[in-house]
N, C-alpha and C positions, 0 to 999 in steps of 0.2 A: 111525585115530583125532583125536577134536577135539582134545587135547592133546599129540600127537608131535611138533611143533617144540619146544614146552617141555619134554619130557622128553629132547630131545638137546641140547639148552639147559644142561637140569644135569649130564647125562652127561659133555659134553665136559669143561667146568671140574671136574668132579668125579672125573675120572679119572685127573686128574694127582697126585702126592703132594702135590710144592711147588714152586718155582719152575723149581729147574734139571730137573725132569722136565718141566715145560709145553717148557725150550728144546730140550732132548735130543729133542722130540718133530720137531721141524724141523731137525733136524739129517741128514745123509744119510750114508752110509759113504765118499761121496767127499769129504768134506768131513773126514772123519777121515785119511783116507789122506793127503790132502794137507798138512794141517793138524799132526797129529799129536801132536793135545792136545784132549780135548774142551771144555778151561774157556776154552782162545782161541777154538773152535767157538762155544761157546754167548755169548763175549762179541760177535766178530762177527756172531751172532743177533740178540740183543737190540739192537745199535746201527747195525743196516746196514740194518733193515726198520722205521725209524718208521714209525706211522700201521699197520702189517700187525702188528707181533708186541706183545701187551701190555706194558706194565710191569711192573716186580715189583708197585709199589704197585697198580695196577688189576689184577692177577692175583691177587692178595690178596684184595681186596674184593670182587670179583665171584664168587671161589672162596668165599666166606664167605659171600653171597650166597645161592647156590646150594646151598651147603650145607642154610642155614637152611631154604629154601622147599624141600629137598626131606625134610628132617626131617619136618616141618610137614608133609608130607603124608601122612607115613609114620604121625605122630601122629593125623592127622583119621582114617585108613583103622583104624588100631588102636583109637581110640576108640569107634567105632561098633559094635564087635564086642565091646568091653568096657565095662561100666559103669565111670565113674570115681569113685575114693573120694576125698571132700574130708574134709582133717582136721579143717577146720570144724563141719562134722556134727554136728546133733544137742546140741552145746552152747550152755550157756546164756550169752550173753556181755551182760556189761552195758555196757563201754567202748565210746566214739564208734570207736576205732580198730580195734578189735577186731571191731568190726562193719562198719567198712568192709574190713579185711581179709578178711573172709568174703563180703561182697557181691561182691568181684572174684576169689575164688580158683577159682573156673571157669574164668571168662574166662582168666586167668594162664595156668593147668595147659592150657588146649585152644588156647593161643592164637589167640586173639580179640582179645587185649589183655595190653600189654606197660606195667609198672606199677614208678615207678621212688619209692620209700620216701623221705623226708627226714623224722632223730629227731635231735633234740638232748634231751640229757638226762645223767643222772650213771649211772657204771658202778660196780661193786660196792666199789672203792675210794675214792667219793665225786670221782674227777674228771669234770669236763667234759668229755662229747663229742658231735660230731654226726657225721653221713655220709649218703649216698645208697646205696641199696640196691637192685638189679637182682630186685624182688618172684618175676619169674615163672624167676630161675635160682636164687632160693636154694629155693624152694619145690620145684626139682628137686633139689636137692643138701643139701637138711635136712626132718628131721620136723619138720610144723608142731603138731602135737598138741599138744606141751606149752605151748606160745605160744597156743593156744587154749583150754586146761585150764586158763593161769593158773599154771601150775608152772614157766617159764622166761620172761623179757622177751626180745621182740625188740629186740638192739640192733646200732647198726653196727659191724665187726669191720674190721682192716686188708687183709682178700680183698676185699672191700667195692668199688663205683662209684668212692667218693671216703670217706676218713676224718680225721678229726684230734681229736688231743687237745690240748684247752688245755689241759692243764699240763705236759703233758711236751714240746707241741710237735711231737708224732710227727703227720709228713700221708703217707697214703697214696693213691692212684689207680690204678684198673684195670680196664682192659675188658673186658665181658662177652661173652655169646655174643648178646645183645640189643642191646647199647650201647659204643661207641667215645666215651672220656672224651675230649673237648677241652677244656684245660686253659692254655692259651696265645691265647686268642681275644679281641681288644679288647672285646667284648661280656662277657666275664668266663667262668664256668666253662660249658659245654655237654655235652649226650650226642648223640649222631648215631646215629640209628636205624641199623642192620646190615641192616634190611628195603629200606628206600625213600629211606635218604643224607640224611632231613631231622633237624633239628636241635629238640630239647626244650632249651629255654633257661627253667632253672628262675626266673630274676629274671624274667622278664616276667610269671610267673602262667598264660600258656598260649602255646603255639607249633604252629602248624600243628590236628592234629587232636589235639594233645594241650590235658589242661587239668589247673591245680592245684587242687587242694580243701586248703585249712586244716581242719582238726581241732582240737577241745577235748576235751581228753584227762587223765583222773581216774593215767594214768600216766607220762606225758612231759610234760616241760616244752614240747616244741614239735614238731610234727609234720606234715607236708605230705604229700600223697598228687597226684601226676602220673601218669595216665593215659592212655596210646598206644591208639585202639581201631583194630582192623585190617578191612579189608574181605578178600574172598575174593584170594589170591594168583593166583588160575590167572587171572584174570579181568587184574590188572596184568602178568604174563608173556606173556600172547596180544598184548596191546599194546605189549610193550616190545622184543618177540625180535625183534631187526634182521634186514633181508636182508642174503645177501652170497652169494661164490661158494661154489660144492660145491668139499668136502673129503674125506679119506675116512670122517673123521668125522661128515660131515654138516654141520657148524659150523665154519668156517676162523677166525681170529685176523682175519682182514679184518673181520668180521661185524661186530666190535662198533665204535662208535663214540668 
């Protein structure tokens, strides 16, 4: 089948529960017999085979990307057999911001696009707050119908990508399934895509395939949408799966650049 190599790539990474499980797969019974310690054996494997064994950071990044790709494949097949229900469907929307969210809802739900929403406004206590929201992630974890119906206002919170309360000076940042928050870069706040590792720079207006759109809204003081459009991941993975030595899993650590 055309995508067998990609599937083996996914399986190799997603088979491991965590980095320790990955290291354990490289330890032999003979190693344990002589070393008498699994922890020591893990350290020897990790540090004695540079270039052949993934570092913890490399493993976690590649595993997250592989799991996201596998989930996307499952989502695509599932969505083909079941019509997608949109929270914005049939709603009469008058505000530019809500209209823009409605236009992007299907693409964010299906994985064709990931959008980051910047909002600056006042909360129910009259405190000015601002933050960045992973729209695709929020769609999966919240019911958006009240927002499109006007019963609730979409606002950034402490669990979003970034959040700041200008009154209390409370500040939080959290990575999401789609983005890693980079807050110590000389260029300022960045969002690193977990799919292709490209950077979304809110301060530049656009970055790579991402674009920033400033919206005039009657509901919020300041709103900007950053959209990252995606191609079919199958083509990307066919091009990026490296060649290497054969192993029991079909792919070995030496195959990764």
